[in-house]
FISEVEX-593573 format. One record per residue: residue in three letters; x, y, z of N, C-alpha, C in turn; residue number from 1. Coordinates in steps of 0.2 Angstrom, whole numbers. Layout:
   residuo   n_east   n_north    n_up   ca_east   ca_north   ca_up   c_east   c_north    c_up   num
       Ala        X         Y       Z         X          Y       Z        X         Y       Z   NUM
...
// end
This chain:
   residuo   n_east   n_north    n_up   ca_east   ca_north   ca_up   c_east   c_north    c_up   num
       Unk      657       507     599       657        512     594      656       512     587     1
       Unk      650       518     584       644        517     580      650       518     573     2
       Unk      648       513     569       652        512     562      650       517     557     3
       Unk      651       519     552       645        521     547      646       517     542     4
       Unk      639       516     539       638        512     533      642       513     528     5
       Unk      648       512     524       650        514     520      646       511     512     6
       Unk      647       516     508       641        518     500      644       508     498     7
       Unk      651       506     497       651        500     494      647       495     499     8
       Unk      647       494     507       644        491     509      636       491     506     9
       Unk      634       497     507       625        499     505      625       495     497    10
       Unk      627       496     494       628        494     488      627       485     486    11
       Unk      631       483     490       631        476     492      626       474     496    12
       Unk      623       476     499       616        475     502      611       475     497    13
       Unk      611       480     493       606        482     488      607       476     481    14
       Unk      612       473     482       613        469     476      612       462     480    15
       Unk      612       461     487       612        453     487      601       454     489    16
       Unk      599       462     489       593        459     491      585       459     485    17
       Unk      592       461     479       588        463     473      584       468     473    18
       Unk      588       473     477       583        480     475      585       484     470    19
       Unk      578       486     467       581        492     461      584       497     466    20
       Unk      589       500     463       592        506     465      590       513     465    21
       Unk      584       511     464       577        520     461      573       515     467    22
       Unk      571       511     468       569        511     475      569       515     480    23
       Unk      564       516     484       565        520     492      568       514     496    24
       Unk      573       516     500       576        512     502      575       515     510    25
       Unk      570       511     516       569        515     522      574       510     526    26
       Unk      573       513     533       579        510     538      576       504     540    27
       Unk      570       504     541       571        494     543      572       491     537    28
       Unk      573       492     531       574        489     526      582       487     527    29
       Unk      585       492     530       594        493     530      592       487     536    30
       Unk      589       489     542       592        485     548      589       479     547    31
       Unk      585       476     541       584        470     540      591       466     537    32
       Unk      595       470     532       598        466     529      608       468     531    33
       Unk      607       472     535       613        476     539      617       467     543    34
       Unk      623       466     540       627        463     545      625       461     553    35
       Unk      626       456     556       624        457     563      625       460     570    36
       Unk      634       465     567       636        468     571      632       476     569    37
       Unk      631       478     563       626        484     563      621       484     566    38
       Unk      617       476     565       611        479     568      610       479     575    39
       Unk      615       477     578       614        478     588      616       487     589    40
       Unk      618       489     584       619        497     585      612       500     582    41
       Unk      607       497     580       602        501     577      596       503     582    42
       Unk      595       508     581       591        510     590      585       517     586    43
       Unk      578       518     587       573        521     587      573       526     591    44
       Unk      571       531     589       571        536     593      562       542     591    45
       Unk      558       542     595       553        548     595      554       553     596    46
       Unk      557       558     589       556        564     593      551       570     591    47
       Unk      547       572     596       542        578     593      544       585     595    48
       Unk      550       585     593       552        592     595      553       598     592    49
       Unk      549       596     586       553        602     580      558       596     575    50
       Unk      560       599     569       566        597     567      572       596     571    51
       Unk      577       589     570       582        588     575      587       587     571    52
       Unk      596       589     573       601        588     570      605       584     577    53
       Unk      611       582     573       614        580     577      621       581     576    54
       Unk      626       581     581       632        579     581      638       574     584    55
       Unk      641       571     582       644        565     588      651       569     590    56
       Unk      655       566     595       661        568     598      665       565     593    57
       Unk      673       568     595       679        565     591      679       559     591    58
       Unk      676       556     596       678        549     597      673       543     593    59
       Unk      666       547     593       661        544     592      656       539     597    60
       Unk      659       542     606       657        541     611      650       542     611    61
       Unk      649       548     609       642        552     612      639       554     606    62
       Unk      633       555     606       630        558     602      626       564     605    63
       Unk      625       570     600       622        575     604      615       576     601    64
       Unk      612       577     602       605        579     598      602       584     600    65
       Unk      599       589     596       595        595     597      589       596     592    66
       Unk      585       602     593       581        604     589      580       610     589    67
       Unk      578       614     584       577        620     584      571       622     589    68
       Unk      570       619     594       564        622     596      566       624     602    69
       Unk      573       621     604       575        621     611      577       613     615    70
       Unk      574       608     614       577        601     614      584       601     615    71
       Unk      586       598     619       593        596     618      595       590     623    72
       Unk      600       585     620       601        579     625      608       579     621    73
       Unk      611       574     626       617        569     624      617       561     627    74
       Unk      617       557     625       616        551     622      622       547     623    75
       Unk      626       542     626       631        539     627      630       532     623    76
       Unk      633       532     616       632        528     610      633       521     612    77
       Unk      638       518     619       640        513     621      634       508     623    78
       Unk      630       512     626       623        507     630      616       511     630    79
       Unk      618       515     624       612        520     622      607       524     627    80
       Unk      613       527     632       611        528     639      612       536     638    81
       Unk      604       538     640       603        546     643      609       549     647    82
       Unk      612       554     645       619        556     648      615       563     652    83
       Unk      612       567     647       607        574     649      604       576     644    84
       Unk      596       580     645       592        581     642      590       588     645    85
       Unk      589       593     643       587        599     643      581       602     639    86
       Unk      577       605     639       573        611     636      574       617     638    87
       Unk      577       622     630       579        627     633      571       632     630    88
       Unk      574       639     632       567        642     633      569       648     625    89
       Unk      576       646     624       580        649     616      578       645     609    90
       Unk      578       646     606       580        642     600      587       641     598    91
       Unk      586       634     596       593        633     594      595       631     585    92
       Unk      601       635     584       601        637     578      608       631     574    93
       Unk      612       629     579       620        625     579      622       624     586    94
       Unk      624       618     587       626        615     590      633       608     591    95
       Unk      637       609     594       644        606     594      647       603     599    96
       Unk      651       598     600       653        595     603      660       599     604    97
       Unk      664       602     609       670        606     610      677       601     613    98
       Unk      681       601     610       687        597     612      693       603     613    99
       Unk      696       600     618       702        604     617      707       602     615   100
// end
């Protein structure tokens, strides 16, 4: 299960690394400074189908990733396994997981 970084934890990382708060922090800097458990949750995606947006299911076990150009995929976050991937012929303006 992915746990988001709390603002207080981010401030702690900034203080520990002596980073100027006005300096731009990139993801690679955060990954190096993050606790070991959080470092295991870092992953990279190469996204080439335009602007992407994401949504998570209710339990945070799956990530829905979609582009405005019609690319859509679901990733299981436990093991970062691709569950499904489709290239649609329509533009996607919004997507979400539905729960009963």
